[in-house]
N, C-alpha and C positions, 0 to 999 in steps of 0.2 A: 477040852478049849483051846490045847494050839493048833486043832483043826481052825475054831474060829477063827483065831487070830490074824489063821495064816491068809484064807476067804480075805480077810482089813487086808492086806501086805503086811506082816509078821509081824513082832516084836515082844522080846522072850518077857517068858514069867517069871516074873519071884517070887517065889512062899512069901509070907512075913509073919514074922514066929508072933505070939502070943495076940492074938488080934479076932477074936473071934473065937469059933470052931474051926475058923479055917479061912484066910486068905493071900488075895493076888493083887500085887503090884504090877500093873502093865503102864515101861514109860515111853513107850514110841504112844498110848496117844491119854497118859497121863490118868492112869481108871483104876478104883483097886473097890477092889471086891471080895466082899466080906461076910464068910456065911454066916448067922445070929441064934444060937440053936439049933435045931430042925424044926424047924418051918417056918426061916426063914431067912430074909441077904437084902443085906443092901449092894449100891452098886451105883460110887464116887465118881463121879469127872468130872475134874480142877482142871484150870484154865493152866495152860505151861507158866511155870518159872523153880525156880534151884529148888524152891521146897516144895516144889506140886505132888508129893509123896508125905511129908511131916504131913502138910493141912490137910489131904484127904485122911487120913492115920487118925487126929482129929475128930472127922466131922464122928469116926465110923466106930468112936470109942463114944460120941453122945447120941450116937444111936444106940447104941448098947455093944455094940460088941468087942 
């Protein structure tokens, strides 16, 4: 994932515990990636705001993460 982000201008990848099998937040692009089970994942990009991460996590939970 870090190589992909570097190609798009970088950004730190932060693990998000307690969400799906594995979840990652990238603040630079306001994006959450969450793996749900063995065969599903959700990719959520939200508008930039102080609570963007919280909003993305709430949406991921609604999706089953």
